[in-house]
The first five atom37 places (N, CA, C, CB, O) and aatype in JSON, in Angstrom:
{
  "aatype": [5, 2, 16, 9, 5, 10, 19, 3, 11, 10, 16, 3, 12, 2, 11, 3, 13, 6, 10, 12, 10, 18, 14, 2, 5, 1, 8, 7, 9, 7, 13, 14, 11, 1, 2, 8, 16, 16, 1, 6, 15, 19, 5, 13, 17, 13, 1, 8, 13, 10, 7, 11, 6, 10, 6, 11],
  "atom_mask": [
    [1, 1, 1, 1, 1],
    [1, 1, 1, 1, 1],
    [1, 1, 1, 1, 1],
    [1, 1, 1, 1, 1],
    [1, 1, 1, 1, 1],
    [1, 1, 1, 1, 1],
    [1, 1, 1, 1, 1],
    [1, 1, 1, 1, 1],
    [1, 1, 1, 1, 1],
    [1, 1, 1, 1, 1],
    [1, 1, 1, 1, 1],
    [1, 1, 1, 1, 1],
    [1, 1, 1, 1, 1],
    [1, 1, 1, 1, 1],
    [1, 1, 1, 1, 1],
    [1, 1, 1, 1, 1],
    [1, 1, 1, 1, 1],
    [1, 1, 1, 1, 1],
    [1, 1, 1, 1, 1],
    [1, 1, 1, 1, 1],
    [1, 1, 1, 1, 1],
    [1, 1, 1, 1, 1],
    [1, 1, 1, 1, 1],
    [1, 1, 1, 1, 1],
    [1, 1, 1, 1, 1],
    [1, 1, 1, 1, 1],
    [1, 1, 1, 1, 1],
    [1, 1, 1, 0, 1],
    [1, 1, 1, 1, 1],
    [1, 1, 1, 0, 1],
    [1, 1, 1, 1, 1],
    [1, 1, 1, 1, 1],
    [1, 1, 1, 1, 1],
    [1, 1, 1, 1, 1],
    [1, 1, 1, 1, 1],
    [1, 1, 1, 1, 1],
    [1, 1, 1, 1, 1],
    [1, 1, 1, 1, 1],
    [1, 1, 1, 1, 1],
    [1, 1, 1, 1, 1],
    [1, 1, 1, 1, 1],
    [1, 1, 1, 1, 1],
    [1, 1, 1, 1, 1],
    [1, 1, 1, 1, 1],
    [1, 1, 1, 1, 1],
    [1, 1, 1, 1, 1],
    [1, 1, 1, 1, 1],
    [1, 1, 1, 1, 1],
    [1, 1, 1, 1, 1],
    [1, 1, 1, 1, 1],
    [1, 1, 1, 0, 1],
    [1, 1, 1, 1, 1],
    [1, 1, 1, 1, 1],
    [1, 1, 1, 1, 1],
    [1, 1, 1, 1, 1],
    [1, 1, 1, 1, 1]
  ],
  "atom_positions": [
    [[64.01, 34.85, -3.76], [63.86, 35.21, -4.83], [63.57, 34.93, -6.26], [64.41, 35.49, -4.75], [62.69, 35.23, -7.07]],
    [[64.78, 34.15, -6.23], [64.73, 32.84, -7.82], [63.64, 33.06, -7.76], [65.13, 30.97, -7.93], [63.08, 34.1, -8.11]],
    [[62.97, 31.72, -7.1], [62.4, 30.9, -6.9], [61.16, 31.72, -7.72], [62.46, 30.41, -5.48], [60.51, 31.06, -8.53]],
    [[60.84, 33.09, -7.53], [60.08, 34.11, -6.65], [59.99, 34.31, -8.13], [60.69, 35.3, -5.31], [58.83, 34.54, -8.49]],
    [[60.59, 34.29, -8.79], [61.27, 35.33, -9.95], [60.6, 34.0, -11.36], [63.76, 35.64, -9.73], [59.89, 34.47, -12.25]],
    [[60.86, 32.78, -11.38], [60.53, 31.74, -12.44], [59.26, 31.11, -11.77], [61.82, 30.58, -12.76], [59.42, 29.9, -11.6]],
    [[58.1, 31.57, -11.35], [57.31, 31.46, -10.35], [56.44, 32.24, -11.5], [57.71, 32.02, -8.75], [55.72, 32.15, -12.5]],
    [[56.96, 32.92, -10.71], [56.17, 34.93, -11.89], [56.07, 34.4, -13.29], [57.79, 36.93, -12.17], [55.01, 34.14, -13.85]],
    [[57.67, 34.2, -13.97], [57.06, 34.37, -15.28], [57.03, 33.37, -15.77], [57.53, 35.16, -16.13], [57.72, 33.32, -16.78]],
    [[56.1, 31.76, -15.3], [55.7, 30.99, -15.65], [54.24, 31.27, -15.93], [56.09, 30.16, -14.98], [53.56, 30.95, -16.91]],
    [[53.87, 31.99, -14.73], [52.63, 32.05, -15.25], [52.38, 33.11, -16.2], [51.76, 32.12, -14.26], [51.57, 33.07, -17.13]],
    [[53.56, 34.59, -15.73], [52.62, 35.16, -17.05], [52.57, 33.98, -18.96], [53.65, 37.14, -17.43], [51.77, 33.9, -19.89]],
    [[53.53, 33.53, -18.73], [53.31, 32.96, -19.57], [51.91, 31.72, -19.31], [54.63, 32.59, -19.89], [51.22, 31.59, -20.32]],
    [[51.6, 31.1, -18.43], [50.2, 30.37, -18.4], [50.9, 28.84, -19.28], [48.62, 31.49, -19.45], [50.51, 28.26, -20.3]],
    [[52.58, 28.44, -17.91], [52.85, 28.04, -17.89], [52.69, 26.84, -16.68], [53.36, 28.66, -18.31], [52.99, 27.17, -15.53]],
    [[52.09, 25.01, -17.02], [52.17, 24.68, -15.88], [53.73, 24.33, -15.24], [51.26, 23.68, -15.87], [54.84, 24.26, -15.77]],
    [[53.3, 24.16, -14.04], [54.04, 24.11, -13.2], [53.8, 22.9, -11.53], [54.04, 25.57, -13.09], [52.7, 22.51, -11.12]],
    [[54.73, 22.67, -11.11], [54.43, 22.52, -9.72], [56.37, 22.53, -9.53], [53.24, 20.82, -9.21], [57.39, 22.22, -10.13]],
    [[55.77, 23.3, -7.9], [56.34, 23.53, -6.32], [55.91, 23.49, -5.18], [56.73, 24.46, -6.09], [54.94, 24.04, -4.65]],
    [[57.43, 22.19, -4.46], [57.17, 21.91, -2.91], [58.29, 22.58, -2.36], [57.11, 20.3, -2.41], [59.5, 22.64, -2.56]],
    [[57.15, 23.24, -1.29], [58.34, 23.95, -0.43], [58.52, 23.38, 0.13], [58.4, 24.97, 0.23], [57.78, 22.41, -0.02]],
    [[59.66, 23.19, 1.47], [59.94, 22.39, 2.77], [60.51, 23.64, 3.41], [61.04, 20.93, 2.7], [61.57, 24.05, 2.95]],
    [[59.96, 24.27, 4.38], [60.51, 25.32, 5.81], [61.39, 24.98, 5.81], [60.07, 25.36, 7.26], [61.9, 24.06, 5.18]],
    [[61.89, 25.9, 6.79], [62.65, 25.44, 7.55], [64.55, 24.37, 6.86], [61.38, 24.6, 8.32], [65.46, 23.83, 7.49]],
    [[64.27, 24.59, 5.3], [64.93, 23.2, 4.63], [65.3, 24.24, 3.67], [63.93, 21.62, 4.06], [64.68, 25.07, 3.01]],
    [[67.33, 23.72, 3.92], [68.34, 24.74, 2.54], [68.37, 23.96, 2.1], [69.8, 25.5, 2.46], [67.51, 23.07, 2.13]],
    [[69.69, 23.97, 1.32], [69.68, 23.46, -0.14], [69.19, 22.07, 0.36], [71.26, 23.51, -1.1], [68.14, 21.47, 0.14]],
    [[70.23, 21.77, 1.07], [69.35, 19.37, 0.84], [68.28, 19.56, 1.82], [0.0, 0.0, 0.0], [67.95, 20.67, 2.23]],
    [[67.84, 18.66, 2.13], [66.24, 18.4, 2.4], [67.08, 17.58, 3.48], [64.9, 17.55, 1.09], [68.14, 16.95, 3.52]],
    [[66.31, 17.86, 4.12], [66.7, 16.52, 4.96], [65.51, 15.04, 6.05], [0.0, 0.0, 0.0], [64.4, 15.38, 6.45]],
    [[65.98, 13.77, 6.29], [65.28, 12.95, 6.81], [64.11, 14.21, 8.27], [66.6, 11.55, 7.39], [64.34, 15.22, 8.94]],
    [[62.98, 13.33, 8.06], [62.34, 13.23, 7.05], [62.03, 13.1, 5.08], [62.12, 13.8, 7.51], [62.04, 12.35, 4.1]],
    [[61.81, 14.39, 5.54], [61.29, 15.01, 4.21], [62.26, 14.81, 3.06], [61.05, 16.57, 4.38], [62.38, 15.46, 2.02]],
    [[62.92, 13.76, 3.5], [63.69, 13.54, 2.05], [62.5, 12.41, 1.74], [65.67, 12.89, 2.06], [61.64, 12.19, 0.89]],
    [[62.92, 11.95, 2.76], [61.78, 10.76, 1.81], [60.5, 11.1, 0.99], [61.06, 9.74, 2.82], [60.17, 10.49, -0.02]],
    [[59.65, 12.4, 1.68], [59.41, 13.01, 0.62], [59.04, 13.04, -1.26], [60.11, 13.36, 0.9], [58.31, 12.41, -2.02]],
    [[59.89, 14.02, -1.34], [60.61, 14.84, -2.23], [61.27, 14.46, -2.19], [60.83, 15.87, -2.29], [62.21, 15.25, -2.09]],
    [[61.87, 12.37, -2.19], [62.11, 11.83, -2.99], [60.63, 10.59, -3.88], [63.34, 11.39, -2.33], [60.99, 10.3, -5.02]],
    [[59.66, 10.14, -3.61], [59.02, 9.92, -2.96], [57.84, 10.78, -4.86], [59.37, 10.47, -1.08], [57.3, 10.25, -5.83]],
    [[58.03, 12.18, -4.42], [57.3, 13.59, -5.84], [57.68, 12.85, -6.06], [57.48, 15.2, -6.54], [57.27, 11.71, -6.27]],
    [[59.42, 13.75, -6.09], [60.07, 13.42, -7.65], [59.89, 12.02, -8.72], [61.59, 13.42, -7.4], [59.3, 12.18, -9.79]],
    [[60.45, 10.65, -8.31], [59.89, 9.36, -8.43], [58.51, 9.45, -8.72], [60.1, 8.56, -7.27], [58.34, 9.0, -7.58]],
    [[57.57, 9.58, -9.06], [56.22, 10.08, -9.06], [55.88, 11.06, -10.25], [55.98, 10.77, -7.73], [54.99, 10.92, -11.09]],
    [[56.76, 12.05, -10.14], [56.83, 13.25, -11.43], [57.02, 12.41, -12.54], [58.17, 14.49, -11.39], [56.38, 12.29, -13.58]],
    [[58.13, 11.79, -12.06], [59.07, 10.84, -13.52], [57.67, 9.99, -13.89], [60.89, 9.37, -12.91], [56.94, 10.5, -14.74]],
    [[57.47, 9.36, -13.59], [55.94, 8.24, -13.89], [55.32, 9.37, -14.57], [54.76, 7.49, -12.29], [55.06, 9.21, -15.76]],
    [[55.0, 10.67, -13.94], [53.7, 11.19, -14.4], [53.62, 11.17, -15.44], [53.34, 12.26, -14.15], [52.67, 10.75, -16.11]],
    [[54.59, 11.61, -15.76], [55.14, 13.23, -17.32], [55.61, 12.55, -18.1], [56.56, 14.71, -17.12], [55.5, 12.87, -19.29]],
    [[56.66, 10.77, -17.55], [57.06, 10.7, -18.72], [56.95, 8.83, -19.49], [58.59, 11.42, -18.53], [57.26, 8.39, -20.6]],
    [[56.15, 7.93, -17.76], [55.64, 7.24, -18.4], [54.34, 6.8, -18.72], [56.09, 6.68, -18.2], [54.0, 5.69, -19.11]],
    [[53.49, 7.99, -18.47], [52.07, 8.17, -18.57], [51.54, 7.21, -17.43], [0.0, 0.0, 0.0], [50.38, 6.79, -17.43]],
    [[52.02, 7.05, -16.93], [51.2, 6.58, -15.61], [51.4, 7.02, -13.75], [51.46, 5.04, -15.7], [52.3, 7.81, -13.48]],
    [[50.52, 6.46, -12.61], [50.51, 6.37, -11.79], [51.91, 5.76, -10.4], [49.52, 5.96, -12.15], [52.18, 4.55, -10.43]],
    [[52.26, 6.17, -9.89], [53.61, 5.33, -9.06], [53.26, 4.52, -8.83], [54.29, 5.64, -7.9], [52.09, 4.9, -8.84]],
    [[53.15, 2.86, -8.4], [52.21, 2.55, -7.13], [52.71, 2.44, -6.36], [51.45, 1.65, -6.97], [53.81, 1.93, -6.16]],
    [[51.66, 3.11, -5.45], [51.93, 2.87, -3.98], [52.32, 2.11, -2.72], [51.4, 3.01, -3.75], [52.31, 2.68, -1.63]]
  ]
}
């Protein structure tokens, strides 16, 4: 519910955002999906703060 409200507000404000949903996960994301979310988080920081892509 809070996520939907946030997405609604961001789109109303014409703001760019990224959202990754992990079905059947709660507040903690378990393996193997944790590997994916960690990689995506690090990639976000590289892209938005260092201005480059993380090497694979």
